[in-house]
N, CA, C and O atoms as CSV, one atom per row, in Angstrom:
chain,resi,resn,atom,element,x,y,z
A,1,MET,N,N,75.026,11.736,22.656
A,1,MET,CA,C,73.788,12.474,22.753
A,1,MET,C,C,72.625,11.522,22.508
A,1,MET,O,O,72.612,10.804,21.509
A,2,SER,N,N,71.659,11.510,23.404
A,2,SER,CA,C,70.496,10.647,23.289
A,2,SER,C,C,69.484,11.256,22.327
A,2,SER,O,O,69.256,12.466,22.327
A,3,LEU,N,N,68.885,10.403,21.512
A,3,LEU,CA,C,67.859,10.877,20.588
A,3,LEU,C,C,66.529,11.100,21.279
A,3,LEU,O,O,65.650,11.768,20.735
A,4,TYR,N,N,66.377,10.561,22.446
A,4,TYR,CA,C,65.107,10.650,23.150
A,4,TYR,C,C,65.290,11.394,24.457
A,4,TYR,O,O,66.164,11.071,25.262
A,5,GLY,N,N,64.445,12.398,24.651
A,5,GLY,CA,C,64.482,13.177,25.874
A,5,GLY,C,C,63.468,12.654,26.870
A,5,GLY,O,O,62.804,11.651,26.609
A,6,PRO,N,N,63.342,13.313,27.996
A,6,PRO,CA,C,62.413,12.851,29.027
A,6,PRO,C,C,60.951,12.988,28.607
A,6,PRO,O,O,60.089,12.341,29.202
A,7,ASN,N,N,60.647,13.800,27.612
A,7,ASN,CA,C,59.268,14.009,27.194
A,7,ASN,C,C,58.921,13.253,25.929
A,7,ASN,O,O,57.989,13.653,25.232
A,8,SER,N,N,59.609,12.200,25.603
A,8,SER,CA,C,59.372,11.509,24.332
A,8,SER,C,C,58.620,10.206,24.523
A,8,SER,O,O,58.966,9.202,23.901
A,9,GLN,N,N,57.597,10.197,25.370
A,9,GLN,CA,C,56.869,8.973,25.656
A,9,GLN,C,C,56.069,8.483,24.459
A,9,GLN,O,O,56.336,7.388,23.962
A,10,ASN,N,N,55.104,9.248,23.982
A,10,ASN,CA,C,54.226,8.779,22.919
A,10,ASN,C,C,54.506,9.447,21.582
A,10,ASN,O,O,54.472,8.787,20.544
A,11,LEU,N,N,54.777,10.717,21.593
A,11,LEU,CA,C,54.982,11.469,20.364
A,11,LEU,C,C,56.443,11.841,20.310
A,11,LEU,O,O,56.853,12.892,20.803
A,12,SER,N,N,57.217,10.976,19.712
A,12,SER,CA,C,58.657,11.162,19.698
A,12,SER,C,C,59.053,12.350,18.844
A,12,SER,O,O,58.550,12.520,17.734
A,13,LEU,N,N,59.951,13.171,19.360
A,13,LEU,CA,C,60.468,14.303,18.613
A,13,LEU,C,C,61.675,13.892,17.791
A,13,LEU,O,O,62.123,14.635,16.918
A,14,ALA,N,N,62.189,12.734,18.064
A,14,ALA,CA,C,63.410,12.314,17.397
A,14,ALA,C,C,63.190,10.992,16.684
A,14,ALA,O,O,62.613,10.053,17.233
A,15,VAL,N,N,63.658,10.943,15.464
A,15,VAL,CA,C,63.591,9.731,14.656
A,15,VAL,C,C,64.951,9.566,13.996
A,15,VAL,O,O,65.586,10.554,13.628
A,16,ARG,N,N,65.394,8.353,13.847
A,16,ARG,CA,C,66.706,8.122,13.231
A,16,ARG,C,C,66.689,8.602,11.791
A,16,ARG,O,O,65.723,8.381,11.062
A,17,ALA,N,N,67.772,9.264,11.387
A,17,ALA,CA,C,67.850,9.782,10.020
A,17,ALA,C,C,69.292,10.089,9.670
A,17,ALA,O,O,70.183,10.034,10.517
A,18,ALA,N,N,69.499,10.409,8.415
A,18,ALA,CA,C,70.816,10.863,7.980
A,18,ALA,C,C,71.083,12.235,8.590
A,18,ALA,O,O,70.151,13.029,8.722
A,19,PRO,N,N,72.325,12.540,8.967
A,19,PRO,CA,C,72.615,13.800,9.648
A,19,PRO,C,C,72.217,15.041,8.859
A,19,PRO,O,O,71.884,16.062,9.459
A,20,GLU,N,N,72.243,14.981,7.536
A,20,GLU,CA,C,71.955,16.176,6.753
A,20,GLU,C,C,70.459,16.419,6.558
A,20,GLU,O,O,70.060,17.462,6.040
A,21,GLN,N,N,69.638,15.466,6.970
A,21,GLN,CA,C,68.212,15.598,6.752
A,21,GLN,C,C,67.612,16.550,7.773
A,21,GLN,O,O,67.777,16.361,8.978
A,22,VAL,N,N,66.923,17.565,7.294
A,22,VAL,CA,C,66.296,18.562,8.148
A,22,VAL,C,C,64.805,18.556,7.860
A,22,VAL,O,O,64.375,18.402,6.718
A,23,VAL,N,N,64.022,18.728,8.929
A,23,VAL,CA,C,62.575,18.764,8.761
A,23,VAL,C,C,62.216,19.997,7.955
A,23,VAL,O,O,62.579,21.108,8.341
A,24,PRO,N,N,61.519,19.830,6.857
A,24,PRO,CA,C,61.126,21.004,6.089
A,24,PRO,C,C,60.118,21.832,6.874
A,24,PRO,O,O,59.204,21.289,7.496
A,25,ALA,N,N,60.287,23.122,6.841
A,25,ALA,CA,C,59.405,24.011,7.586
A,25,ALA,C,C,58.060,24.185,6.901
A,25,ALA,O,O,57.162,24.828,7.444
A,26,ILE,N,N,57.917,23.610,5.699
A,26,ILE,CA,C,56.696,23.808,4.936
A,26,ILE,C,C,55.490,23.275,5.700
A,26,ILE,O,O,55.353,22.070,5.912
A,27,ASN,N,N,54.664,24.146,6.086
A,27,ASN,CA,C,53.379,23.833,6.691
A,27,ASN,C,C,53.443,22.983,7.955
A,27,ASN,O,O,52.397,22.528,8.417
A,28,LEU,N,N,54.603,22.749,8.530
A,28,LEU,CA,C,54.670,21.964,9.759
A,28,LEU,C,C,53.944,22.692,10.884
A,28,LEU,O,O,53.209,22.080,11.659
A,29,GLY,N,N,54.156,23.998,10.963
A,29,GLY,CA,C,53.453,24.785,11.977
A,29,GLY,C,C,51.950,24.764,11.771
A,29,GLY,O,O,51.183,24.657,12.729
A,30,ALA,N,N,51.533,24.867,10.515
A,30,ALA,CA,C,50.097,24.820,10.207
A,30,ALA,C,C,49.520,23.450,10.536
A,30,ALA,O,O,48.405,23.346,11.046
A,31,LEU,N,N,50.277,22.404,10.246
A,31,LEU,CA,C,49.823,21.050,10.547
A,31,LEU,C,C,49.666,20.858,12.054
A,31,LEU,O,O,48.660,20.317,12.512
A,32,ILE,N,N,50.646,21.293,12.810
A,32,ILE,CA,C,50.566,21.195,14.267
A,32,ILE,C,C,49.356,21.978,14.770
A,32,ILE,O,O,48.637,21.512,15.653
A,33,GLY,N,N,49.128,23.172,14.207
A,33,GLY,CA,C,47.973,23.982,14.598
A,33,GLY,C,C,46.653,23.289,14.300
A,33,GLY,O,O,45.740,23.316,15.126
A,34,ARG,N,N,46.538,22.664,13.120
A,34,ARG,CA,C,45.311,21.932,12.766
A,34,ARG,C,C,45.063,20.776,13.733
A,34,ARG,O,O,43.935,20.530,14.158
A,35,ILE,N,N,46.130,20.083,14.065
A,35,ILE,CA,C,45.981,18.949,14.992
A,35,ILE,C,C,45.545,19.457,16.358
A,35,ILE,O,O,44.652,18.882,16.981
A,36,GLU,N,N,46.174,20.536,16.826
A,36,GLU,CA,C,45.791,21.102,18.123
A,36,GLU,C,C,44.320,21.502,18.129
A,36,GLU,O,O,43.603,21.206,19.086
A,37,GLU,N,N,43.861,22.170,17.072
A,37,GLU,CA,C,42.460,22.578,16.986
A,37,GLU,C,C,41.532,21.366,17.021
A,37,GLU,O,O,40.524,21.372,17.727
A,38,ALA,N,N,41.870,20.341,16.268
A,38,ALA,CA,C,41.041,19.134,16.221
A,38,ALA,C,C,40.985,18.461,17.591
A,38,ALA,O,O,39.930,17.983,18.010
A,39,ILE,N,N,42.107,18.425,18.277
A,39,ILE,CA,C,42.155,17.778,19.588
A,39,ILE,C,C,41.387,18.589,20.623
A,39,ILE,O,O,40.658,18.028,21.441
A,40,ILE,N,N,41.550,19.904,20.588
A,40,ILE,CA,C,40.806,20.764,21.517
A,40,ILE,C,C,39.310,20.615,21.281
A,40,ILE,O,O,38.538,20.476,22.230
A,41,GLU,N,N,38.900,20.645,20.011
A,41,GLU,CA,C,37.478,20.492,19.676
A,41,GLU,C,C,36.950,19.146,20.162
A,41,GLU,O,O,35.874,19.071,20.754
A,42,GLU,N,N,37.715,18.081,19.909
A,42,GLU,CA,C,37.271,16.758,20.332
A,42,GLU,C,C,37.170,16.679,21.856
A,42,GLU,O,O,36.181,16.177,22.390
A,43,THR,N,N,38.182,17.170,22.545
A,43,THR,CA,C,38.193,17.118,24.010
A,43,THR,C,C,37.008,17.879,24.584
A,43,THR,O,O,36.308,17.371,25.460
A,44,ASP,N,N,36.779,19.094,24.095
A,44,ASP,CA,C,35.661,19.903,24.588
A,44,ASP,C,C,34.322,19.252,24.262
A,44,ASP,O,O,33.417,19.243,25.096
A,45,SER,N,N,34.192,18.715,23.067
A,45,SER,CA,C,32.932,18.093,22.659
A,45,SER,C,C,32.644,16.826,23.441
A,45,SER,O,O,31.493,16.560,23.788
A,46,ILE,N,N,33.663,16.048,23.720
A,46,ILE,CA,C,33.469,14.835,24.525
A,46,ILE,C,C,32.906,15.209,25.894
A,46,ILE,O,O,32.067,14.499,26.448
A,47,ARG,N,N,33.369,16.312,26.419
A,47,ARG,CA,C,32.955,16.737,27.757
A,47,ARG,C,C,31.586,17.414,27.783
A,47,ARG,O,O,30.963,17.483,28.843
A,48,THR,N,N,31.098,17.921,26.635
A,48,THR,CA,C,29.886,18.738,26.677
A,48,THR,C,C,28.775,18.300,25.731
A,48,THR,O,O,27.612,18.583,26.018
A,49,ASP,N,N,29.062,17.634,24.634
A,49,ASP,CA,C,28.068,17.359,23.598
A,49,ASP,C,C,27.739,15.876,23.560
A,49,ASP,O,O,28.566,15.062,23.149
A,50,VAL,N,N,26.525,15.523,23.991
A,50,VAL,CA,C,26.146,14.102,24.006
A,50,VAL,C,C,25.915,13.559,22.603
A,50,VAL,O,O,25.909,12.343,22.412
A,51,GLN,N,N,25.724,14.437,21.613
A,51,GLN,CA,C,25.505,14.011,20.234
A,51,GLN,C,C,26.801,13.982,19.414
A,51,GLN,O,O,26.766,13.734,18.209
A,52,PHE,N,N,27.931,14.233,20.058
A,52,PHE,CA,C,29.212,14.332,19.370
A,52,PHE,C,C,29.574,13.016,18.692
A,52,PHE,O,O,29.451,11.947,19.290
A,53,ASP,N,N,30.022,13.102,17.436
A,53,ASP,CA,C,30.413,11.919,16.663
A,53,ASP,C,C,31.896,11.638,16.915
A,53,ASP,O,O,32.764,12.121,16.188
A,54,ILE,N,N,32.162,10.868,17.933
A,54,ILE,CA,C,33.545,10.595,18.338
A,54,ILE,C,C,34.273,9.767,17.284
A,54,ILE,O,O,35.486,9.900,17.121
A,55,ARG,N,N,33.548,8.924,16.577
A,55,ARG,CA,C,34.174,8.079,15.562
A,55,ARG,C,C,34.736,8.930,14.418
A,55,ARG,O,O,35.870,8.716,13.988
A,56,ALA,N,N,33.955,9.884,13.927
A,56,ALA,CA,C,34.420,10.763,12.842
A,56,ALA,C,C,35.569,11.641,13.315
A,56,ALA,O,O,36.531,11.865,12.581
A,57,SER,N,N,35.467,12.134,14.534
A,57,SER,CA,C,36.529,12.979,15.073
A,57,SER,C,C,37.823,12.192,15.236
A,57,SER,O,O,38.906,12.701,14.945
A,58,ASN,N,N,37.713,10.968,15.694
A,58,ASN,CA,C,38.891,10.130,15.872
A,58,ASN,C,C,39.549,9.823,14.525
A,58,ASN,O,O,40.775,9.778,14.424
A,59,ALA,N,N,38.737,9.612,13.500
A,59,ALA,CA,C,39.286,9.357,12.165
A,59,ALA,C,C,40.060,10.583,11.667
A,59,ALA,O,O,41.144,10.449,11.098
A,60,ARG,N,N,39.497,11.775,11.885
A,60,ARG,CA,C,40.183,13.004,11.469
A,60,ARG,C,C,41.482,13.185,12.251
A,60,ARG,O,O,42.519,13.518,11.677
A,61,LYS,N,N,41.420,12.966,13.560
A,61,LYS,CA,C,42.610,13.095,14.402
A,61,LYS,C,C,43.688,12.107,13.967
A,61,LYS,O,O,44.864,12.465,13.896
A,62,SER,N,N,43.304,10.890,13.680
A,62,SER,CA,C,44.266,9.875,13.236
A,62,SER,C,C,44.912,10.261,11.921
A,62,SER,O,O,46.113,10.069,11.734
A,63,ARG,N,N,44.116,10.806,11.007
A,63,ARG,CA,C,44.637,11.247,9.705
A,63,ARG,C,C,45.664,12.366,9.894
A,63,ARG,O,O,46.725,12.352,9.270
A,64,TYR,N,N,45.344,13.331,10.755
A,64,TYR,CA,C,46.268,14.436,11.024
A,64,TYR,C,C,47.561,13.936,11.669
A,64,TYR,O,O,48.653,14.370,11.302
A,65,LEU,N,N,47.432,13.025,12.630
A,65,LEU,CA,C,48.634,12.508,13.299
A,65,LEU,C,C,49.479,11.689,12.328
A,65,LEU,O,O,50.705,11.678,12.432
A,66,TYR,N,N,48.838,11.008,11.392
A,66,TYR,CA,C,49.577,10.292,10.358
A,66,TYR,C,C,50.352,11.285,9.487
A,66,TYR,O,O,51.515,11.053,9.157
A,67,GLU,N,N,49.697,12.395,9.118
A,67,GLU,CA,C,50.376,13.429,8.335
A,67,GLU,C,C,51.588,13.968,9.097
A,67,GLU,O,O,52.642,14.206,8.507
A,68,LEU,N,N,51.437,14.157,10.397
A,68,LEU,CA,C,52.553,14.650,11.212
A,68,LEU,C,C,53.683,13.635,11.238
A,68,LEU,O,O,54.854,13.999,11.129
A,69,THR,N,N,53.338,12.377,11.382
A,69,THR,CA,C,54.353,11.326,11.377
A,69,THR,C,C,55.118,11.331,10.069
A,69,THR,O,O,56.343,11.211,10.057
A,70,ARG,N,N,54.395,11.470,8.966
A,70,ARG,CA,C,55.045,11.532,7.654
A,70,ARG,C,C,55.931,12.775,7.530
A,70,ARG,O,O,57.020,12.706,6.961
A,71,ALA,N,N,55.467,13.905,8.059
A,71,ALA,CA,C,56.238,15.148,7.971
A,71,ALA,C,C,57.526,15.059,8.784
A,71,ALA,O,O,58.543,15.647,8.415
A,72,LEU,N,N,57.477,14.321,9.894
A,72,LEU,CA,C,58.643,14.216,10.762
A,72,LEU,C,C,59.513,13.007,10.446
A,72,LEU,O,O,60.564,12.819,11.059
A,73,LYS,N,N,59.084,12.194,9.497
A,73,LYS,CA,C,59.845,10.989,9.154
A,73,LYS,C,C,61.265,11.371,8.737
A,73,LYS,O,O,61.474,12.223,7.873
A,74,GLY,N,N,62.206,10.732,9.361
A,74,GLY,CA,C,63.605,10.973,9.025
A,74,GLY,C,C,64.226,12.152,9.746
A,74,GLY,O,O,65.375,12.495,9.468
A,75,ALA,N,N,63.520,12.773,10.644
A,75,ALA,CA,C,64.072,13.939,11.344
A,75,ALA,C,C,64.768,13.518,12.623
A,75,ALA,O,O,64.368,12.559,13.283
A,76,ARG,N,N,65.791,14.234,12.953
A,76,ARG,CA,C,66.440,14.073,14.252
A,76,ARG,C,C,65.991,15.215,15.148
A,76,ARG,O,O,65.512,16.247,14.679
A,77,GLU,N,N,66.156,15.007,16.436
A,77,GLU,CA,C,65.707,16.009,17.396
A,77,GLU,C,C,66.310,17.374,17.098
A,77,GLU,O,O,65.595,18.374,17.165
A,78,GLY,N,N,67.557,17.454,16.781
A,78,GLY,CA,C,68.223,18.721,16.537
A,78,GLY,C,C,67.828,19.386,15.232
A,78,GLY,O,O,68.123,20.563,15.025
A,79,THR,N,N,67.162,18.649,14.342
A,79,THR,CA,C,66.805,19.221,13.048
A,79,THR,C,C,65.397,19.804,13.022
A,79,THR,O,O,65.001,20.413,12.028
A,80,VAL,N,N,64.644,19.627,14.089
A,80,VAL,CA,C,63.310,20.208,14.175
A,80,VAL,C,C,63.467,21.618,14.733
A,80,VAL,O,O,64.002,21.786,15.829
A,81,PRO,N,N,63.013,22.636,14.002
A,81,PRO,CA,C,63.147,24.011,14.488
A,81,PRO,C,C,62.501,24.186,15.867
A,81,PRO,O,O,61.506,23.532,16.181
A,82,ALA,N,N,63.071,25.068,16.679
A,82,ALA,CA,C,62.645,25.253,18.064
A,82,ALA,C,C,61.151,25.540,18.177
A,82,ALA,O,O,60.481,24.994,19.053
A,83,GLU,N,N,60.621,26.399,17.294
A,83,GLU,CA,C,59.190,26.729,17.404
A,83,GLU,C,C,58.317,25.508,17.148
A,83,GLU,O,O,57.218,25.405,17.694
A,84,HIS,N,N,58.796,24.587,16.325
A,84,HIS,CA,C,58.034,23.362,16.078
A,84,HIS,C,C,58.200,22.376,17.230
A,84,HIS,O,O,57.264,21.649,17.562
A,85,ARG,N,N,59.375,22.344,17.836
A,85,ARG,CA,C,59.558,21.480,19.017
A,85,ARG,C,C,58.606,21.925,20.113
A,85,ARG,O,O,57.959,21.097,20.755
A,86,ASN,N,N,58.519,23.239,20.328
A,86,ASN,CA,C,57.590,23.747,21.347
A,86,ASN,C,C,56.148,23.404,20.985
A,86,ASN,O,O,55.350,23.062,21.858
A,87,GLY,N,N,55.816,23.494,19.699
A,87,GLY,CA,C,54.484,23.118,19.248
A,87,GLY,C,C,54.203,21.648,19.475
A,87,GLY,O,O,53.088,21.278,19.843
A,88,LEU,N,N,55.203,20.805,19.260
A,88,LEU,CA,C,55.033,19.369,19.493
A,88,LEU,C,C,54.868,19.060,20.976
A,88,LEU,O,O,54.125,18.152,21.347
A,89,ILE,N,N,55.556,19.807,21.815
A,89,ILE,CA,C,55.397,19.622,23.264
A,89,ILE,C,C,53.983,20.024,23.681
A,89,ILE,O,O,53.340,19.319,24.458
A,90,ARG,N,N,53.497,21.166,23.162
A,90,ARG,CA,C,52.113,21.592,23.442
A,90,ARG,C,C,51.128,20.536,22.950
A,90,ARG,O,O,50.156,20.205,23.629
A,91,LEU,N,N,51.400,20.016,21.757
A,91,LEU,CA,C,50.535,18.996,21.180
A,91,LEU,C,C,50.491,17.757,22.071
A,91,LEU,O,O,49.422,17.187,22.291
A,92,ARG,N,N,51.632,17.346,22.575
A,92,ARG,CA,C,51.682,16.185,23.462
A,92,ARG,C,C,50.830,16.422,24.708
A,92,ARG,O,O,50.135,15.515,25.167
A,93,GLU,N,N,50.882,17.641,25.257
A,93,GLU,CA,C,50.079,17.969,26.441
A,93,GLU,C,C,48.586,17.926,26.116
A,93,GLU,O,O,47.786,17.434,26.912
A,94,LYS,N,N,48.220,18.439,24.951
A,94,LYS,CA,C,46.812,18.414,24.542
A,94,LYS,C,C,46.351,16.980,24.297
A,94,LYS,O,O,45.210,16.635,24.604
A,95,LEU,N,N,47.223,16.150,23.750
A,95,LEU,CA,C,46.879,14.746,23.545
A,95,LEU,C,C,46.679,14.029,24.881
A,95,LEU,O,O,45.803,13.172,24.996
A,96,ALA,N,N,47.472,14.369,25.878
A,96,ALA,CA,C,47.308,13.765,27.207
A,96,ALA,C,C,45.960,14.177,27.809
A,96,ALA,O,O,45.271,13.353,28.411
A,97,ASP,N,N,45.587,15.439,27.649
A,97,ASP,CA,C,44.293,15.922,28.131
A,97,ASP,C,C,43.163,15.230,27.373
A,97,ASP,O,O,42.155,14.846,27.968
A,98,ASN,N,N,43.330,15.073,26.069
A,98,ASN,CA,C,42.354,14.399,25.230
A,98,ASN,C,C,42.197,12.941,25.664
A,98,ASN,O,O,41.081,12.427,25.744
A,99,GLU,N,N,43.309,12.290,25.941
A,99,GLU,CA,C,43.253,10.897,26.394
A,99,GLU,C,C,42.490,10.780,27.708
A,99,GLU,O,O,41.701,9.853,27.890
A,100,ALA,N,N,42.721,11.714,28.619
A,100,ALA,CA,C,42.010,11.688,29.901
A,100,ALA,C,C,40.508,11.857,29.681
A,100,ALA,O,O,39.711,11.179,30.330
A,101,ALA,N,N,40.115,12.753,28.773
A,101,ALA,CA,C,38.691,12.958,28.482
A,101,ALA,C,C,38.085,11.705,27.855
A,101,ALA,O,O,36.964,11.322,28.191
A,102,ILE,N,N,38.816,11.071,26.953
A,102,ILE,CA,C,38.320,9.848,26.309
A,102,ILE,C,C,38.177,8.728,27.337
A,102,ILE,O,O,37.192,7.989,27.321
A,103,ARG,N,N,39.149,8.604,28.221
A,103,ARG,CA,C,39.066,7.570,29.264
A,103,ARG,C,C,37.871,7.814,30.187
A,103,ARG,O,O,37.168,6.872,30.552
A,104,ALA,N,N,37.640,9.064,30.563
A,104,ALA,CA,C,36.504,9.397,31.425
A,104,ALA,C,C,35.190,9.102,30.699
A,104,ALA,O,O,34.256,8.562,31.292
A,105,HIS,N,N,35.125,9.459,29.415
A,105,HIS,CA,C,33.927,9.193,28.614
A,105,HIS,C,C,33.679,7.689,28.528
A,105,HIS,O,O,32.550,7.229,28.696
A,106,HIS,N,N,34.719,6.941,28.269
A,106,HIS,CA,C,34.608,5.485,28.163
A,106,HIS,C,C,34.134,4.885,29.480
A,106,HIS,O,O,33.282,3.997,29.488
A,107,ALA,N,N,34.682,5.366,30.588
A,107,ALA,CA,C,34.270,4.864,31.898
A,107,ALA,C,C,32.797,5.180,32.163
A,107,ALA,O,O,32.073,4.351,32.714
A,108,ALA,N,N,32.354,6.379,31.771
A,108,ALA,CA,C,30.957,6.759,31.963
A,108,ALA,C,C,30.034,5.895,31.106
A,108,ALA,O,O,28.981,5.458,31.572
A,109,VAL,N,N,30.417,5.651,29.874
A,109,VAL,CA,C,29.613,4.802,28.985
A,109,VAL,C,C,29.517,3.392,29.564
A,109,VAL,O,O,28.442,2.791,29.560
A,110,ASN,N,N,30.628,2.864,30.059
A,110,ASN,CA,C,30.606,1.528,30.668
A,110,ASN,C,C,29.707,1.493,31.902
A,110,ASN,O,O,28.993,0.516,32.125
A,111,GLU,N,N,29.744,2.558,32.702
A,111,GLU,CA,C,28.917,2.601,33.903
A,111,GLU,C,C,27.437,2.630,33.540
A,111,GLU,O,O,26.634,1.927,34.154
A,112,VAL,N,N,27.069,3.438,32.547
A,112,VAL,CA,C,25.669,3.492,32.110
A,112,VAL,C,C,25.240,2.147,31.534
A,112,VAL,O,O,24.136,1.680,31.811
A,113,ALA,N,N,26.098,1.525,30.742
A,113,ALA,CA,C,25.768,0.217,30.163
A,113,ALA,C,C,25.569,-0.824,31.257
A,113,ALA,O,O,24.660,-1.649,31.170
A,114,THR,N,N,26.404,-0.791,32.279
A,114,THR,CA,C,26.263,-1.729,33.398
A,114,THR,C,C,24.961,-1.488,34.146
A,114,THR,O,O,24.272,-2.439,34.514
A,115,LEU,N,N,24.618,-0.220,34.374
A,115,LEU,CA,C,23.355,0.104,35.045
A,115,LEU,C,C,22.159,-0.396,34.231
A,115,LEU,O,O,21.219,-0.967,34.783
A,116,MET,N,N,22.203,-0.179,32.930
A,116,MET,CA,C,21.102,-0.631,32.075
A,116,MET,C,C,20.994,-2.151,32.077
A,116,MET,O,O,19.892,-2.699,32.099
A,117,GLN,N,N,22.127,-2.824,32.053
A,117,GLN,CA,C,22.122,-4.283,32.091
A,117,GLN,C,C,21.517,-4.773,33.402
A,117,GLN,O,O,20.728,-5.717,33.412
A,118,ASN,N,N,21.885,-4.134,34.498
A,118,ASN,CA,C,21.340,-4.529,35.800
A,118,ASN,C,C,19.829,-4.293,35.868
A,118,ASN,O,O,19.101,-5.119,36.418
A,119,VAL,N,N,19.357,-3.185,35.319
A,119,VAL,CA,C,17.921,-2.895,35.307
A,119,VAL,C,C,17.184,-3.936,34.479
A,119,VAL,O,O,16.122,-4.409,34.884
A,120,MET,N,N,17.731,-4.298,33.328
A,120,MET,CA,C,17.087,-5.301,32.470
A,120,MET,C,C,17.059,-6.665,33.159
A,120,MET,O,O,16.054,-7.372,33.078
A,121,GLN,N,N,18.132,-7.039,33.826
A,121,GLN,CA,C,18.164,-8.317,34.535
A,121,GLN,C,C,17.164,-8.309,35.683
A,121,GLN,O,O,16.486,-9.307,35.927
A,122,HIS,N,N,17.070,-7.193,36.384
A,122,HIS,CA,C,16.120,-7.086,37.491
A,122,HIS,C,C,14.686,-7.184,36.964
A,122,HIS,O,O,13.840,-7.834,37.577
A,123,ALA,N,N,14.421,-6.543,35.839
A,123,ALA,CA,C,13.077,-6.593,35.250
A,123,ALA,C,C,12.730,-8.015,34.823
A,123,ALA,O,O,11.581,-8.435,34.965
A,124,GLU,N,N,13.694,-8.755,34.306
A,124,GLU,CA,C,13.445,-10.126,33.886
A,124,GLU,C,C,13.249,-11.049,35.083
A,124,GLU,O,O,12.571,-12.069,34.966
A,125,ASN,N,N,13.821,-10.716,36.214
A,125,ASN,CA,C,13.772,-11.571,37.403
A,125,ASN,C,C,12.749,-11.107,38.424
A,125,ASN,O,O,12.793,-11.550,39.571
A,126,ASP,N,N,11.826,-10.226,38.042
A,126,ASP,CA,C,10.885,-9.706,39.037
A,126,ASP,C,C,9.709,-10.632,39.296
A,126,ASP,O,O,8.833,-10.288,40.089
A,127,GLY,N,N,9.658,-11.787,38.662
A,127,GLY,CA,C,8.609,-12.767,38.916
A,127,GLY,C,C,7.413,-12.644,38.006
A,127,GLY,O,O,6.508,-13.476,38.068
A,128,THR,N,N,7.380,-11.650,37.180
A,128,THR,CA,C,6.225,-11.431,36.320
A,128,THR,C,C,5.974,-12.611,35.394
A,128,THR,O,O,4.827,-13.001,35.174
A,129,TYR,N,N,7.032,-13.171,34.860
A,129,TYR,CA,C,6.874,-14.253,33.890
A,129,TYR,C,C,7.434,-15.579,34.408
A,129,TYR,O,O,7.849,-16.428,33.619
A,130,SER,N,N,7.446,-15.755,35.710
A,130,SER,CA,C,7.991,-17.001,36.261
A,130,SER,C,C,6.953,-18.131,36.149
A,130,SER,O,O,5.751,-17.889,36.036
A,131,ALA,N,N,7.448,-19.339,36.185
A,131,ALA,CA,C,6.568,-20.516,36.066
A,131,ALA,C,C,5.579,-20.557,37.216
A,131,ALA,O,O,4.457,-21.029,37.028
A,132,GLY,N,N,5.947,-20.086,38.392
A,132,GLY,CA,C,5.064,-20.094,39.553
A,132,GLY,C,C,3.823,-19.230,39.361
A,132,GLY,O,O,2.767,-19.534,39.916
A,133,GLU,N,N,3.936,-18.171,38.592
A,133,GLU,CA,C,2.814,-17.273,38.343
A,133,GLU,C,C,1.723,-17.980,37.548
A,133,GLU,O,O,0.550,-17.623,37.660
A,134,PHE,N,N,2.083,-18.952,36.765
A,134,PHE,CA,C,1.118,-19.624,35.910
A,134,PHE,C,C,0.718,-20.995,36.468
A,134,PHE,O,O,0.027,-21.758,35.793
A,135,GLY,N,N,1.144,-21.309,37.683
A,135,GLY,CA,C,0.747,-22.541,38.319
A,135,GLY,C,C,1.572,-23.736,37.944
A,135,GLY,O,O,1.271,-24.848,38.377
A,136,TYR,N,N,2.615,-23.545,37.142
A,136,TYR,CA,C,3.426,-24.676,36.727
A,136,TYR,C,C,4.404,-25.105,37.797
A,136,TYR,O,O,4.829,-26.261,37.802
A,137,GLY,N,N,4.763,-24.252,38.670
A,137,GLY,CA,C,5.771,-24.581,39.660
A,137,GLY,C,C,5.196,-25.127,40.931
A,137,GLY,O,O,5.951,-25.326,41.882
A,138,ARG,N,N,3.873,-25.393,41.020
A,138,ARG,CA,C,3.245,-25.821,42.277
A,138,ARG,C,C,3.153,-27.288,42.400
A,138,ARG,O,O,2.648,-27.793,43.403
């Protein structure tokens, strides 16, 4: 039996552990729910709020994902209750959507930065302050 299924690309559901070790159900569902809420909020805000603090949101998301990693440490795929496996699959889908939004945001920021750089270079090269304007180049 393989520990990794076809959907275990980034957020692995299976980790090597002793056979008797079972993921404790304590707050795992609540933790998954908190992470989902944070990711949905971040994804929506990236798409709509120009004042959104992506750095603070990313720190919170990283902290939550670290908590999830700790909660799942030592678990095998078969020891994660079905409702939590489904929650982890949903979480993986939301993370993929979040990644797409972050990539689009990053691409847009790079495009604006490139446009601004080009405008500044054009303004510097418009001849206003060239040596020829002051008679030095003649």
